[in-house]
Backbone of each chain as ProteinMPNN parsed JSONL, in Angstrom:
{"seq_chain_A": "MKATTQAILLALANADRGEISGLPLWEHLYSEESVSAAAAAFSDHCCVERVAEGDETFLSLSIHTGTAPERRAVAGEFLNFLLNHTLQSRWQKAHD", "coords_chain_A": {"N_chain_A": [[16.15, -29.864, -6.137], [14.334, -27.662, -7.989], [11.897, -26.959, -10.556], [12.452, -24.735, -12.398], [15.407, -25.09, -12.904], [15.594, -27.848, -12.732], [14.91, -27.557, -16.127], [16.513, -25.965, -17.473], [19.187, -27.493, -17.433], [18.905, -29.707, -18.073], [18.016, -28.72, -20.748], [20.928, -27.083, -21.037], [22.086, -29.711, -21.247], [21.88, -30.561, -23.891], [23.571, -29.447, -25.752], [25.594, -30.113, -27.071], [24.749, -30.708, -29.179], [23.803, -28.547, -30.7], [21.596, -27.236, -30.502], [19.646, -25.243, -27.917], [16.976, -24.981, -26.344], [14.531, -23.18, -24.482], [15.428, -21.582, -22.538], [15.164, -20.158, -19.317], [14.529, -16.886, -18.734], [16.525, -14.427, -17.088], [14.83, -11.455, -16.322], [15.6, -9.582, -14.557], [18.197, -9.416, -14.766], [19.479, -10.164, -17.043], [19.342, -7.984, -19.664], [17.468, -6.904, -21.637], [19.502, -5.272, -23.68], [21.919, -6.646, -22.852], [21.309, -8.959, -24.281], [20.894, -8.389, -27.015], [23.482, -7.438, -27.363], [24.739, -9.973, -27.231], [23.687, -11.257, -28.247], [24.077, -10.453, -30.994], [27.192, -10.375, -31.249], [27.819, -12.731, -31.793], [26.501, -13.754, -34.402], [27.409, -14.552, -36.347], [28.452, -17.405, -36.011], [25.55, -18.648, -34.249], [22.292, -18.651, -33.878], [20.439, -16.278, -32.239], [17.144, -16.861, -30.011], [14.569, -14.829, -28.836], [11.741, -15.161, -26.536], [9.045, -14.25, -25.408], [6.982, -15.692, -22.841], [4.253, -15.39, -21.511], [4.76, -14.179, -18.052], [7.265, -14.673, -18.442], [10.637, -15.355, -19.883], [11.655, -16.515, -22.202], [15.199, -17.985, -23.905], [16.987, -19.435, -26.645], [18.712, -20.966, -28.559], [20.72, -21.694, -31.523], [22.973, -23.296, -33.044], [24.568, -24.367, -35.566], [27.18, -24.617, -37.335], [30.01, -26.709, -37.224], [31.748, -29.184, -35.467], [30.269, -31.223, -32.611], [31.602, -30.852, -30.028], [32.563, -27.965, -30.38], [30.227, -27.172, -31.12], [29.237, -27.09, -28.787], [31.09, -24.963, -27.06], [30.413, -22.757, -28.108], [28.019, -22.162, -27.73], [28.625, -22.284, -24.804], [30.393, -20.164, -24.454], [29.012, -18.254, -25.619], [27.063, -18.074, -23.388], [28.824, -17.292, -21.447], [29.559, -14.373, -22.57], [27.225, -13.202, -22.642], [26.819, -12.823, -19.71], [29.515, -11.658, -18.344], [28.611, -9.544, -20.441], [25.946, -8.062, -19.051], [27.059, -7.354, -16.311], [29.34, -6.104, -16.243], [27.7, -3.77, -17.46], [26.087, -3.962, -15.506], [27.469, -2.564, -13.375], [29.227, -0.874, -14.248], [26.431, 1.381, -14.514], [26.521, 1.263, -11.552], [28.801, 2.797, -10.75], [28.429, 4.82, -12.287]], "CA_chain_A": [[16.703, -29.262, -7.419], [13.41, -27.278, -8.75], [11.537, -27.288, -11.779], [12.98, -24.04, -13.655], [16.77, -25.908, -12.768], [15.714, -29.203, -14.136], [14.848, -27.593, -17.418], [17.778, -25.657, -17.295], [19.899, -28.94, -16.982], [17.98, -30.633, -19.534], [18.25, -27.873, -22.323], [22.429, -27.225, -21.591], [22.142, -31.328, -21.822], [21.749, -30.944, -25.528], [24.481, -28.285, -26.181], [26.174, -30.689, -28.187], [23.609, -30.958, -30.551], [23.568, -27.036, -30.715], [20.154, -26.461, -29.891], [19.395, -25.022, -26.721], [15.975, -23.681, -26.278], [13.453, -22.639, -23.515], [16.132, -21.154, -20.984], [14.685, -19.089, -18.794], [15.827, -15.848, -18.76], [16.41, -13.925, -15.5], [15.154, -10.411, -17.046], [15.796, -8.756, -13.572], [19.803, -9.492, -14.291], [19.951, -9.653, -18.296], [18.988, -6.976, -19.577], [17.552, -6.709, -23.868], [20.596, -4.747, -24.212], [22.618, -7.534, -23.218], [20.777, -10.059, -25.066], [21.031, -7.734, -28.149], [24.471, -7.334, -27.707], [25.385, -11.114, -27.23], [23.028, -12.024, -30.233], [24.907, -9.579, -32.389], [28.56, -10.827, -31.484], [27.59, -14.016, -32.085], [25.271, -13.586, -35.075], [28.167, -15.62, -37.496], [28.265, -18.608, -34.929], [24.407, -19.004, -33.974], [20.942, -17.939, -34.136], [19.387, -16.259, -30.91], [15.615, -16.542, -30.258], [13.631, -14.209, -27.543], [10.301, -15.503, -26.497], [7.971, -13.991, -24.318], [5.142, -16.212, -22.543], [3.43, -14.832, -20.311], [5.554, -13.376, -17.262], [8.165, -15.499, -18.263], [10.813, -15.234, -21.647], [12.943, -17.585, -22.87], [16.139, -18.009, -24.362], [16.887, -20.21, -27.358], [20.492, -20.783, -29.636], [20.581, -22.834, -32.65], [24.145, -23.123, -33.874], [24.219, -25.45, -37.346], [28.102, -25.397, -37.744], [31.142, -27.237, -36.352], [31.504, -30.385, -34.383], [29.835, -31.485, -30.703], [32.08, -30.063, -29.263], [32.818, -26.706, -31.653], [28.42, -26.372, -30.862], [28.653, -27.03, -26.994], [31.74, -24.589, -26.85], [30.174, -21.641, -28.666], [26.81, -22.179, -26.745], [29.094, -21.825, -23.304], [30.967, -18.621, -25.346], [27.641, -17.01, -25.761], [26.694, -17.863, -22.158], [29.558, -16.489, -20.763], [29.932, -12.788, -23.096], [26.106, -12.265, -22.062], [27.167, -12.406, -18.642], [29.887, -10.289, -18.58], [28.516, -8.117, -20.666], [25.529, -7.859, -18.123], [27.871, -7.759, -14.867], [29.882, -4.831, -17.084], [26.972, -3.418, -17.91], [25.319, -2.706, -14.293], [28.701, -2.304, -12.621], [29.464, 0.539, -15.016], [25.677, 1.913, -13.907], [26.507, 1.504, -10.156], [29.645, 3.661, -10.273], [27.986, 6.572, -12.323]], "C_chain_A": [[14.704, -28.522, -7.828], [13.454, -27.444, -9.846], [12.211, -26.314, -12.917], [14.54, -24.852, -13.951], [16.455, -26.71, -13.52], [15.757, -28.772, -15.45], [16.018, -27.357, -17.803], [18.932, -26.727, -17.683], [19.476, -29.616, -18.677], [18.156, -30.115, -21.206], [19.639, -27.777, -22.488], [22.642, -28.691, -21.956], [22.692, -31.73, -23.343], [22.289, -29.876, -26.346], [25.296, -28.546, -27.429], [25.7, -31.144, -29.307], [23.395, -29.49, -31.044], [22.398, -26.656, -31.106], [19.638, -26.429, -28.207], [18.029, -23.953, -26.967], [15.176, -24.196, -24.739], [14.506, -22.031, -21.832], [15.955, -19.599, -20.449], [15.097, -17.946, -18.197], [15.318, -15.089, -18.046], [16.162, -11.909, -15.797], [15.839, -9.454, -15.513], [17.893, -8.325, -13.833], [19.961, -9.592, -15.648], [18.982, -9.122, -18.703], [18.901, -7.209, -21.424], [18.56, -6.246, -24.363], [21.846, -5.663, -24.589], [22.405, -8.851, -24.401], [21.05, -9.616, -26.399], [22.896, -8.063, -28.311], [25.744, -8.812, -27.733], [24.544, -11.797, -28.751], [23.96, -11.397, -31.573], [26.319, -10.058, -32.628], [28.708, -12.095, -31.677], [26.872, -14.449, -33.052], [26.34, -14.519, -36.207], [28.266, -17.194, -37.124], [26.593, -19.494, -34.468], [23.274, -18.021, -34.158], [20.667, -17.682, -32.507], [18.194, -16.244, -31.141], [15.045, -15.753, -29.021], [12.811, -14.312, -27.094], [9.953, -15.529, -25.494], [6.706, -15.221, -23.903], [5.147, -15.915, -21.457], [3.984, -13.564, -19.295], [7.093, -13.864, -17.494], [8.932, -14.887, -19.82], [12.233, -15.885, -21.339], [14.119, -17.207, -24.145], [16.194, -19.172, -25.533], [18.273, -20.054, -28.305], [20.313, -21.952, -30.572], [22.057, -22.033, -33.674], [24.236, -24.302, -34.712], [25.833, -25.886, -37.325], [29.142, -25.671, -36.586], [30.7, -28.251, -35.852], [30.731, -30.362, -32.683], [30.72, -30.62, -30.187], [32.861, -28.489, -29.441], [31.449, -26.161, -30.573], [28.81, -26.2, -29.227], [29.975, -25.426, -26.74], [31.217, -22.724, -27.275], [28.823, -21.589, -28.209], [27.42, -20.904, -25.284], [29.395, -20.457, -23.904], [29.659, -17.416, -24.98], [27.287, -16.667, -24.241], [27.219, -16.583, -21.579], [29.753, -14.392, -21.104], [28.548, -12.264, -22.562], [26.08, -11.84, -20.458], [28.312, -11.611, -18.614], [29.409, -9.045, -19.141], [27.407, -7.277, -19.741], [26.248, -7.297, -16.634], [29.102, -5.797, -15.641], [28.758, -3.75, -16.808], [25.96, -2.404, -15.933], [26.078, -2.546, -13.542], [29.14, -0.977, -13.138], [28.07, 1.541, -14.311], [25.835, 2.15, -12.204], [27.663, 2.495, -9.697], [29.112, 5.241, -10.865], [27.143, 7.277, -11.268]], "O_chain_A": [[13.887, -29.442, -7.85], [14.43, -27.89, -10.449], [12.504, -26.727, -14.039], [14.821, -25.191, -15.101], [16.732, -26.695, -14.719], [16.535, -29.396, -16.171], [16.687, -28.202, -18.397], [19.614, -26.271, -18.6], [19.813, -29.792, -19.848], [18.322, -30.688, -22.282], [20.092, -28.136, -23.575], [23.347, -28.934, -22.935], [23.432, -32.599, -23.804], [21.753, -29.421, -27.356], [25.611, -27.818, -28.371], [26.202, -31.838, -30.19], [22.617, -29.421, -31.996], [22.193, -25.813, -31.979], [19.342, -27.394, -27.503], [17.937, -22.823, -27.447], [15.267, -25.266, -24.138], [14.287, -22.099, -20.623], [16.321, -18.487, -20.832], [15.905, -17.925, -17.269], [14.114, -14.835, -18.014], [17.079, -11.127, -15.548], [16.67, -8.586, -15.781], [18.592, -7.438, -13.345], [20.957, -8.897, -15.851], [17.84, -9.456, -18.385], [19.789, -7.525, -22.215], [18.815, -6.612, -25.511], [22.525, -5.726, -25.614], [23.225, -9.435, -25.11], [21.506, -10.514, -27.107], [23.421, -8.757, -29.182], [26.936, -8.83, -28.039], [24.801, -12.468, -29.75], [24.319, -11.829, -32.669], [26.766, -10.196, -33.766], [29.845, -12.563, -31.727], [26.42, -15.58, -32.867], [25.69, -15.252, -36.952], [28.148, -18.071, -37.98], [26.512, -20.72, -34.387], [23.363, -16.847, -34.516], [20.663, -18.582, -31.667], [17.794, -15.773, -32.205], [15.212, -16.421, -28.001], [12.5, -13.141, -26.875], [10.211, -16.366, -24.63], [5.74, -15.506, -24.61], [5.942, -16.144, -20.545], [3.797, -12.368, -19.517], [8.006, -13.454, -16.778], [8.326, -14.246, -20.679], [13.254, -15.793, -20.658], [13.961, -16.394, -25.055], [15.299, -19.998, -25.353], [18.707, -18.955, -28.652], [19.782, -23.019, -30.264], [22.215, -21.065, -34.417], [23.807, -25.332, -34.191], [26.106, -27.086, -37.303], [29.203, -25.156, -35.469], [29.494, -28.445, -35.699], [30.801, -29.455, -31.854], [30.321, -29.486, -29.923], [33.646, -28.041, -28.605], [31.448, -25.295, -29.697], [28.615, -25.149, -28.616], [29.406, -24.653, -25.969], [31.681, -21.721, -26.734], [28.434, -20.449, -28.462], [27.128, -19.77, -24.905], [28.509, -19.61, -23.791], [29.514, -16.34, -24.4], [27.2, -15.524, -23.793], [26.715, -15.492, -21.312], [29.965, -13.484, -20.301], [28.494, -11.13, -22.085], [25.515, -10.844, -20.006], [27.982, -10.486, -18.992], [29.583, -7.905, -18.712], [27.622, -6.081, -19.541], [25.434, -6.712, -15.92], [29.249, -4.678, -15.15], [28.956, -2.9, -15.941], [25.575, -1.313, -15.514], [25.502, -2.252, -12.495], [29.39, -0.056, -12.36], [28.447, 2.459, -13.583], [25.312, 3.122, -11.659], [27.649, 2.99, -8.569], [29.233, 6.344, -10.332], [26.893, 8.477, -11.378]]}, "seq_chain_B": "MIGIENRAAQPIAVCIGDSTAALQVDTTIYELDAVLRACYKYTDRCFLFLTREPESPNLVNILFMGKGQMDLANVLGEFCNELVDQSLRIALSREFGPIRELIVAQAFSEGNLLDSQRDEGDYASDPLGIGERR", "coords_chain_B": {"N_chain_B": [[7.772, -26.985, 16.958], [9.843, -23.897, 18.607], [11.191, -21.165, 17.847], [13.108, -22.492, 16.098], [14.244, -22.704, 12.874], [14.295, -24.954, 10.443], [16.347, -25.665, 7.419], [17.377, -26.797, 4.205], [20.65, -26.949, 3.761], [22.994, -24.875, 3.399], [25.275, -24.047, -0.079], [23.067, -25.768, -2.608], [23.976, -28.408, -4.485], [24.021, -29.807, -7.788], [24.94, -32.34, -9.706], [24.823, -33.255, -13.448], [26.304, -35.269, -15.266], [29.628, -35.399, -16.158], [29.917, -32.611, -17.401], [28.292, -30.746, -16.787], [26.487, -29.001, -14.169], [24.853, -27.762, -11.478], [24.082, -24.823, -9.242], [22.428, -24.053, -6.249], [22.246, -21.345, -4.476], [21.554, -19.164, -1.695], [20.565, -16.218, -1.461], [19.621, -14.829, 0.792], [21.888, -15.484, 2.46], [23.858, -15.378, 0.744], [24.965, -11.665, -0.374], [23.416, -11.251, -3.267], [25.592, -9.199, -4.653], [27.788, -10.55, -4.543], [27.318, -13.277, -5.045], [27.119, -12.678, -7.867], [29.977, -11.382, -8.031], [31.51, -13.48, -7.682], [30.545, -15.247, -9.938], [31.924, -13.861, -11.994], [34.341, -14.373, -11.603], [34.652, -16.84, -12.722], [34.242, -17.336, -15.293], [36.515, -17.78, -16.532], [37.057, -20.401, -16.108], [34.531, -21.678, -16.28], [31.61, -22.143, -18.237], [29.034, -20.061, -17.639], [25.543, -19.829, -16.579], [22.581, -17.406, -14.897], [19.591, -18.187, -12.946], [16.436, -17.428, -11.904], [14.589, -18.545, -9.604], [10.952, -18.505, -9.855], [8.867, -18.833, -7.97], [10.751, -18.765, -5.769], [11.649, -15.846, -4.707], [14.563, -15.283, -3.685], [16.589, -17.13, -4.309], [18.869, -18.524, -6.381], [20.237, -19.64, -9.092], [23.124, -21.382, -10.339], [24.307, -22.332, -13.135], [26.861, -24.54, -14.282], [28.984, -25.113, -17.364], [31.196, -27.163, -17.742], [34.879, -26.42, -19.173], [35.853, -27.388, -21.12], [37.755, -31.043, -20.411], [37.306, -31.714, -16.778], [36.921, -31.486, -13.035], [34.401, -31.008, -12.133], [32.63, -31.28, -9.272], [34.54, -30.414, -8.308], [35.767, -27.812, -8.609], [33.191, -26.458, -8.189], [32.902, -26.774, -5.31], [35.359, -25.495, -4.759], [34.39, -23.002, -6.073], [32.01, -22.322, -4.012], [33.935, -21.886, -1.8], [35.108, -19.029, -2.931], [32.571, -18.078, -2.597], [32.105, -17.247, -0.71], [34.585, -15.932, 0.218], [34.079, -13.286, -1.077], [32.159, -12.165, -0.082], [32.931, -11.633, 2.167], [34.853, -9.737, 1.433], [33.271, -7.966, 0.714], [31.744, -7.048, 2.69], [34.002, -6.28, 4.425], [34.742, -3.98, 2.617], [32.789, -2.836, 2.805], [32.867, -1.823, 5.336], [35.491, -0.579, 5.992], [35.922, 0.774, 3.772], [35.336, 3.875, 3.612], [37.313, 4.612, 5.321], [39.639, 4.121, 4.233], [39.378, 5.125, 1.223], [39.52, 8.114, 2.698], [42.71, 7.437, 3.152], [43.893, 7.128, 0.721], [42.468, 9.932, -0.403], [44.089, 11.309, 1.514], [46.669, 10.695, 0.532], [46.77, 11.794, -1.353], [46.518, 14.633, -1.351], [47.487, 18.022, -0.625], [47.409, 19.621, 1.915], [46.089, 18.791, 5.201], [43.686, 16.486, 5.68], [42.013, 15.719, 7.785], [42.377, 17.567, 9.641], [42.694, 20.872, 9.22], [43.718, 22.817, 10.6], [46.315, 22.117, 11.639], [48.036, 22.222, 10.139], [47.779, 24.553, 8.396], [48.059, 26.714, 10.314], [49.511, 29.112, 12.67], [52.69, 30.144, 14.868], [52.306, 32.146, 16.4], [48.894, 32.653, 16.092], [48.006, 29.715, 17.067], [46.682, 28.094, 16.583], [46.014, 25.393, 17.609], [46.102, 25.842, 20.794], [48.669, 25.597, 22.064], [49.95, 26.515, 22.946], [49.369, 27.55, 25.548], [48.449, 27.921, 29.259], [48.208, 25.17, 31.361]], "CA_chain_B": [[9.115, -26.542, 17.529], [9.231, -22.401, 18.963], [12.315, -20.383, 17.616], [14.032, -22.912, 15.506], [13.583, -23.164, 11.505], [14.643, -26.051, 9.031], [16.763, -24.676, 6.829], [18.337, -27.29, 4.122], [22.136, -26.913, 4.444], [23.393, -24.079, 1.38], [24.106, -24.192, -1.155], [22.761, -27.171, -2.884], [24.582, -28.26, -5.729], [23.953, -31.212, -8.401], [26.344, -32.398, -11.29], [24.672, -33.849, -14.674], [27.339, -36.194, -16.009], [31.007, -34.611, -15.733], [30.387, -31.524, -17.664], [27.038, -29.89, -16.576], [26.499, -28.688, -12.856], [23.831, -26.649, -11.04], [24.13, -24.812, -7.503], [21.781, -22.842, -5.615], [22.872, -20.278, -3.704], [20.288, -18.221, -1.243], [21.294, -14.577, -1.317], [19.714, -14.601, 1.994], [23.094, -15.733, 3.326], [25.366, -14.781, 0.277], [24.099, -11.45, -1.095], [23.696, -11.184, -4.755], [26.768, -8.667, -5.417], [28.752, -11.536, -3.89], [27.384, -14.193, -6.283], [27.85, -11.904, -9.516], [31.717, -11.273, -8.545], [31.753, -15.165, -7.887], [30.546, -16.165, -10.687], [32.407, -13.02, -13.386], [35.866, -14.792, -11.399], [34.712, -18.596, -12.897], [34.31, -17.594, -16.373], [37.576, -18.094, -17.375], [36.809, -21.611, -16.242], [33.548, -22.381, -16.526], [30.449, -21.473, -19.025], [27.989, -19.86, -16.458], [23.983, -19.496, -16.392], [22.31, -17.396, -14.348], [18.46, -17.9, -13.43], [15.892, -17.424, -10.156], [12.823, -19.705, -9.549], [9.709, -17.533, -9.394], [8.476, -18.913, -6.916], [11.931, -18.682, -5.018], [12.798, -14.739, -5.578], [15.414, -15.532, -3.115], [17.239, -18.544, -4.382], [19.879, -18.046, -7.394], [20.528, -21.316, -9.548], [23.68, -21.097, -11.31], [24.525, -23.146, -14.208], [27.904, -24.632, -14.798], [29.458, -26.065, -18.342], [33.076, -27.018, -18.302], [35.256, -25.724, -20.492], [37.006, -29.475, -21.701], [37.543, -31.55, -19.082], [37.366, -31.019, -15.651], [36.243, -32.086, -12.393], [33.655, -30.656, -12.041], [32.21, -31.274, -8.271], [35.965, -29.786, -7.1], [34.74, -26.575, -9.267], [31.366, -26.21, -7.058], [33.178, -26.833, -4.029], [35.754, -23.714, -4.978], [33.441, -21.696, -5.994], [31.78, -21.694, -2.54], [34.679, -20.835, -1.076], [35.354, -18.115, -3.82], [31.309, -17.084, -2.332], [32.841, -17.255, 1.313], [35.556, -14.769, -0.062], [34.123, -12.127, -1.678], [31.675, -11.908, 0.78], [34.109, -10.968, 3.288], [35.306, -8.248, 0.628], [32.43, -6.84, 0.382], [31.944, -6.899, 4.432], [35.292, -5.43, 4.727], [34.945, -3.239, 2.186], [31.317, -1.679, 3.921], [33.485, -1.32, 7.077], [36.701, 0.263, 5.799], [36.189, 2.033, 2.866], [35.307, 5.711, 3.973], [38.693, 4.92, 5.664], [40.162, 3.747, 2.53], [39.13, 6.482, 0.492], [40.385, 9.184, 2.942], [43.781, 7.502, 3.509], [44.09, 7.697, -0.147], [42.38, 11.598, -0.465], [45.366, 12.359, 1.714], [47.699, 10.709, 0.021], [47.394, 13.532, -2.96], [46.474, 16.492, -1.156], [48.617, 18.769, -0.303], [46.568, 19.836, 3.172], [45.66, 18.208, 6.484], [42.424, 16.657, 5.607], [40.96, 15.808, 8.851], [42.563, 19.347, 10.659], [43.261, 21.831, 8.229], [44.716, 24.354, 11.054], [47.345, 21.583, 12.284], [48.982, 22.396, 8.77], [48.205, 25.69, 8.284], [47.939, 27.347, 11.855], [50.89, 29.116, 12.759], [52.736, 29.853, 16.199], [51.306, 33.307, 16.942], [47.725, 32.594, 16.465], [47.718, 29.417, 18.277], [45.26, 27.642, 16.834], [45.826, 24.228, 19.062], [46.059, 25.664, 21.932], [49.531, 24.199, 22.36], [51.076, 27.5, 23.971], [48.109, 27.409, 26.718], [48.803, 26.931, 30.436], [47.318, 24.459, 31.82]], "C_chain_B": [[9.261, -24.85, 17.788], [10.803, -22.176, 18.383], [13.406, -20.819, 16.657], [13.237, -23.415, 13.688], [14.848, -24.195, 10.732], [14.905, -25.701, 7.811], [17.604, -25.957, 5.793], [19.67, -26.885, 3.775], [22.632, -26.61, 3.073], [24.958, -23.987, 0.689], [24.127, -25.347, -1.523], [23.149, -27.677, -4.435], [24.417, -29.822, -6.62], [24.448, -31.139, -9.981], [25.745, -33.474, -11.908], [26.001, -34.5, -15.435], [28.644, -35.401, -15.515], [31.468, -33.243, -16.305], [28.813, -30.12, -17.129], [26.559, -29.772, -15.171], [25.139, -27.487, -12.829], [23.448, -26.313, -9.399], [23.199, -23.73, -7.088], [21.791, -22.629, -4.986], [21.405, -18.95, -2.878], [21.15, -16.99, -0.75], [20.659, -14.133, -0.193], [21.006, -14.097, 2.853], [24.083, -15.012, 2.033], [24.762, -13.544, -0.598], [24.352, -11.663, -3.025], [24.847, -10.473, -5.373], [27.919, -9.867, -4.958], [28.991, -13.139, -4.866], [27.855, -13.912, -7.49], [29.686, -11.72, -9.545], [32.035, -12.31, -8.606], [32.474, -15.621, -9.064], [31.407, -15.317, -12.226], [34.361, -13.438, -12.727], [35.816, -16.497, -12.108], [34.679, -18.305, -13.895], [34.819, -17.763, -17.585], [37.902, -19.831, -17.089], [35.532, -22.64, -16.55], [32.513, -21.37, -17.662], [29.38, -21.017, -17.714], [26.26, -19.318, -17.358], [23.536, -18.859, -15.175], [20.349, -16.96, -13.716], [17.426, -18.188, -11.733], [14.145, -17.952, -10.257], [11.9, -18.69, -9.007], [9.462, -17.385, -7.838], [9.253, -18.689, -5.247], [12.716, -17.413, -4.708], [14.131, -14.855, -4.96], [16.608, -16.581, -3.108], [17.699, -18.553, -5.756], [20.076, -19.422, -7.694], [21.574, -20.779, -10.484], [24.32, -22.358, -11.835], [25.811, -23.254, -14.448], [28.051, -25.862, -16.008], [30.733, -25.935, -18.248], [33.504, -26.739, -19.161], [36.562, -27.127, -20.111], [36.681, -30.217, -20.459], [38.273, -31.217, -17.788], [37.048, -32.128, -14.361], [35.137, -31.191, -11.157], [33.098, -29.544, -10.178], [33.58, -30.496, -6.979], [35.836, -28.629, -7.187], [33.913, -26.398, -8.242], [32.331, -25.851, -5.757], [34.371, -25.296, -3.786], [35.219, -22.575, -4.938], [32.292, -21.462, -4.894], [32.497, -21.335, -2.001], [35.115, -19.402, -1.758], [33.798, -16.853, -3.003], [31.716, -16.675, -0.924], [33.705, -15.689, 1.227], [35.068, -13.428, -0.518], [32.873, -11.531, -1.297], [31.443, -11.01, 2.094], [34.641, -9.517, 2.587], [34.332, -7.209, 0.496], [31.971, -6.282, 1.73], [32.914, -5.426, 4.487], [35.807, -4.308, 3.612], [33.689, -2.382, 2.568], [31.966, -0.956, 4.825], [35.089, -0.473, 7.103], [36.696, 1.067, 4.98], [36.224, 3.461, 2.662], [37.174, 5.655, 4.5], [40.134, 5.156, 4.762], [40.126, 4.841, 2.197], [40.171, 8.048, 1.227], [41.779, 8.911, 3.188], [44.392, 7.899, 2.042], [43.828, 9.103, -0.994], [43.571, 12.013, 0.19], [46.344, 12.403, 1.294], [48.031, 11.507, -0.717], [47.056, 14.275, -2.413], [47.957, 16.789, -0.722], [48.245, 19.434, 1.523], [46.719, 18.728, 3.963], [43.65, 17.822, 5.966], [41.36, 16.879, 6.422], [41.224, 17.224, 9.844], [43.409, 19.594, 10.226], [44.002, 22.481, 9.302], [46.09, 23.442, 11.651], [48.641, 21.682, 10.923], [48.912, 23.874, 8.527], [48.188, 26.779, 9.415], [49.473, 27.761, 12.078], [51.135, 29.145, 13.938], [52.319, 31.24, 16.943], [49.846, 33.326, 17.018], [47.283, 31.273, 17.317], [46.999, 28.656, 18.09], [44.901, 25.986, 17.968], [45.809, 24.385, 19.787], [47.834, 25.335, 22.751], [50.543, 25.605, 23.529], [49.99, 28.162, 25.792], [48.836, 27.121, 27.815], [47.892, 26.588, 30.712], [47.465, 23.47, 33.616]], "O_chain_B": [[8.59, -24.311, 16.908], [11.582, -23.118, 18.527], [14.352, -20.105, 16.326], [12.249, -24.088, 13.394], [16.056, -23.986, 10.613], [13.994, -25.417, 7.033], [18.617, -26.334, 6.383], [19.397, -25.878, 3.122], [22.746, -27.319, 2.073], [25.801, -23.78, 1.562], [24.95, -26.134, -1.056], [22.546, -27.253, -5.421], [24.702, -30.874, -6.047], [24.383, -30.352, -10.925], [25.853, -34.584, -11.387], [26.554, -33.802, -16.284], [28.587, -34.794, -14.445], [32.552, -32.69, -16.114], [28.707, -28.901, -17.264], [26.036, -30.855, -14.909], [24.665, -26.731, -13.678], [22.855, -27.021, -8.585], [23.246, -22.605, -7.586], [21.363, -23.443, -4.167], [20.634, -18.19, -3.465], [22.071, -16.886, 0.061], [20.965, -12.974, 0.09], [21.231, -13.089, 3.523], [24.954, -14.194, 2.329], [24.068, -13.911, -1.547], [25.281, -12.117, -3.693], [25.237, -10.875, -6.469], [29.073, -9.633, -5.317], [29.972, -13.796, -5.215], [28.7, -14.54, -8.127], [30.455, -11.834, -10.499], [32.872, -12.568, -9.471], [33.599, -16.013, -9.376], [31.522, -15.913, -13.297], [35.369, -12.949, -13.235], [36.784, -17.253, -12.018], [35.386, -19.206, -14.346], [34.429, -17.857, -18.749], [38.779, -20.445, -17.697], [35.497, -23.822, -16.892], [32.659, -20.161, -17.841], [29.059, -21.875, -16.891], [26.051, -18.669, -18.383], [23.904, -19.459, -14.165], [19.836, -15.86, -13.921], [17.706, -18.922, -10.786], [13.074, -17.705, -10.811], [12.036, -18.128, -7.92], [9.651, -16.537, -6.966], [8.758, -18.536, -4.13], [13.926, -17.43, -4.483], [15.026, -14.502, -5.727], [17.373, -16.815, -2.172], [16.735, -18.599, -6.52], [20.101, -20.3, -6.831], [21.274, -19.925, -11.318], [24.774, -23.255, -11.126], [26.305, -22.208, -14.868], [27.604, -27.006, -15.938], [31.389, -24.937, -18.546], [32.82, -26.683, -20.182], [37.471, -27.496, -19.368], [35.713, -30.099, -19.708], [39.37, -30.679, -17.644], [36.941, -33.339, -14.556], [35.156, -30.926, -9.955], [33.09, -28.355, -9.86], [33.639, -30.225, -5.779], [35.75, -28.004, -6.13], [34.502, -26.076, -7.21], [32.423, -24.706, -5.315], [34.259, -24.385, -2.966], [35.348, -21.564, -4.247], [31.677, -20.396, -4.934], [32.205, -20.299, -1.404], [35.513, -18.58, -0.933], [33.785, -15.63, -2.866], [31.443, -15.635, -0.325], [33.533, -14.679, 1.909], [35.779, -12.454, -0.27], [32.417, -10.57, -1.919], [30.625, -10.294, 2.672], [34.775, -8.446, 3.18], [34.463, -6.008, 0.258], [31.832, -5.064, 1.845], [32.702, -4.215, 4.55], [36.937, -3.82, 3.627], [33.799, -1.156, 2.578], [31.775, 0.226, 5.113], [35.62, 0.079, 8.067], [37.319, 2.117, 5.134], [36.884, 4.107, 1.848], [38.045, 6.444, 4.134], [41.098, 5.917, 4.687], [40.801, 5.688, 2.782], [41.041, 8.734, 0.691], [42.408, 9.929, 3.476], [45.235, 8.794, 1.978], [44.542, 9.474, -1.926], [44.201, 12.948, -0.304], [47.095, 13.379, 1.312], [49.154, 11.977, -0.903], [47.273, 15.271, -3.102], [49.01, 16.172, -0.561], [49.249, 19.617, 2.212], [47.373, 17.757, 3.582], [42.706, 18.612, 5.937], [40.353, 17.577, 6.303], [40.397, 17.751, 10.589], [44.553, 19.157, 10.351], [45.135, 22.787, 8.933], [46.967, 24.145, 12.153], [49.802, 21.272, 10.913], [49.985, 24.471, 8.448], [48.386, 27.914, 8.982], [50.44, 27.054, 11.794], [50.36, 28.502, 14.646], [52.024, 31.206, 18.137], [49.381, 33.973, 17.956], [46.401, 31.414, 18.164], [46.395, 28.196, 19.059], [43.97, 25.677, 18.712], [45.503, 23.383, 20.435], [47.972, 24.891, 23.89], [51.383, 25.533, 24.426], [50.166, 28.98, 26.696], [49.75, 26.299, 27.746], [46.807, 27.152, 30.57], [46.532, 22.773, 34.015]]}, "name": "protein", "num_of_chains": 2, "seq": "MKATTQAILLALANADRGEISGLPLWEHLYSEESVSAAAAAFSDHCCVERVAEGDETFLSLSIHTGTAPERRAVAGEFLNFLLNHTLQSRWQKAHDMIGIENRAAQPIAVCIGDSTAALQVDTTIYELDAVLRACYKYTDRCFLFLTREPESPNLVNILFMGKGQMDLANVLGEFCNELVDQSLRIALSREFGPIRELIVAQAFSEGNLLDSQRDEGDYASDPLGIGERR"}
C-alpha cells in the first residue's frame, strides 16, 4: 500500500475524534463545485477546509458536536454526499 | 524473462481495525466508470472516499468506512464482485446498446425504421420485387 493510502487511512482513523485532516483530494474526480456543495450542506455539522499545497489539494474536516460515533457518521455522510454529488454531476455532463 | 510481466494480484485490500479498509484497483483492468458505478452502489452500506496515487495514475484507492457493525472483509469481497458485474454491464452496453436503442425506437415509432418501403410501399409499385419472376 502506497504512502497516500496510508496517510488517508490514518486520517480516517481519527474520524471518531471529529478531526480529519490532510485528505488528498483527487481533483480530476472531486470538483471544486462538489466540495463547495458538500461544505454548504454540512455547514451546520462541520467545518470544511480545502488547502492547496503545490500540485496537491487537501481536505480537512472538523466536527465539534456529538458523540464519537455521531462524529464519525457525520464525517462519513459528508464523504458520501461529496461522492454522490460528484458522480451525479459527472453523469449529467456525460448525458448533456 | 521474455513476454511475461510480474504483476501483483488485483485488487489489493488492506483492513485497519474493524471499520476502515482500503482497496486498490487498477483501472487498466476495471475501467474507471465501472469503479465509480460500483462505489455509487455501495454508498448505502459504507462511507467511501476515492484517491489516486500521484506516481501511479492507473491505480485508484477506495477508502471504506463501515456504517455501524459489519464485516468489512466480506463487504470488500462483494465489492470486487460488483466491479466484475459493472465491467460486464459496460461491455454489454457498448456491444448491444445501439441494438437496444433501435428496438426501443422501433417500439415507439409508427413506421418501419429499418426498411420504410416495407410498410409504406404498395402492391402496384412492388418495391421489394415480390411479383418479379425468378
